[in-house]
N, C-alpha and C positions, 0 to 999 in steps of 0.2 A: 103508103109511106108511114113508117113508125114515128110517133111523136115523142114518146118517152119510155124509158126502160130503166128502172132504178133498182139498186140493191145488189147483193151478192149472194152466192150460195144456191142451193137447189130448192128454193121456195117459189111460191106463186107470186108473180109480179104482173101488174097490169100495164098495158099499153094499147093504143088504138092505131089503126091504119086506115087507109082509104076505104076498105071494105067494112070498117066498123068493128073489127075483131078486138076484143078486150079480154084482159086477165088470162093470158096464155102463160105457160111455164117459161121462165126466162132465167137462165143461169148467167153467171158473170161472163162466161165465154160468149154466150149469145149476145149479151148486151154490148160487149166489145166489138163483135162482128157487125152489129147494127150500126154502131158509130163509125167503124172503118168503112162501111159501105155507104156512108153519108145518108143514112136513113133515119137518124134520130139523135137525140141528146142523151147522154148517159151520165150517171153519177157512180163512179167506181173508185175503189182505193187506188192510190198512186202506184202501188207495186204491181197492179194488174194492167196498167196502161202506160207505165213510165217509158217503155221502149217506143210506143206509138207517139207519145208526147215529144220525146227527144228527137225522133225522126221527122216530126212535122206532120205525120199522118193525122194526128188529132191535135186540137188546140184547146186550151182551157178557156171556158166561157166566163166563169166567175172565180177568178184566182184568189180572191179574198174570202171566199165562202169555204168554211171547213165543214165537211159532211160529218155524219154521225161517227164517232170513234168506235171501232170494233176491237174486241179482245181476242186473244189467242189462249186457248185453254187445253190442258191435258187432263183427260178424265181416266181415272183408274179406281179400282174397287176400294182400296184402303191404304193408308200409309203403314199400317201395321203389317208386318211380314211382306214388305214391298220387295219384289224380285230385283236382282241386280240389273237385269236387262231393262226393266222399266226405269229404275233409278238413273242408269246411264243415259237412257233416252231423254228423260226429263232434264238432266244436267246439260246434255248436249243442246237441247232446244233453248234452254234459258241462255246459254252462252252464245249460241248462233244468232238468236233473235236480238240479243243485246247489242250485237255488232252491226246489225242492219242499219243502213243510213236511208231512212225513208225520205222520199222526195218531199220537200217543203218542211222537213223537220229540222 
């Protein structure tokens, strides 16, 4: 039975189970599935689990605790000679993310 699985992304995260397994790769989707299977407690951004919270599949354990804030970044080589496609994408992302209503915000 998993005890904890924290974080997001494709990095290494540690958890232990009845067999003593520790530090296995754990992506956000795996953490979500661990929680949905009632096998552990996860700390995930609202946007990854908002549907499960709304349906009652998951419940917040520490509603007053705010986890680490994560940023959204667009990485490109240089602003100088920026292609129209990249500029349009950046403008779209800025506008789209500005309109998102994050749970708890």
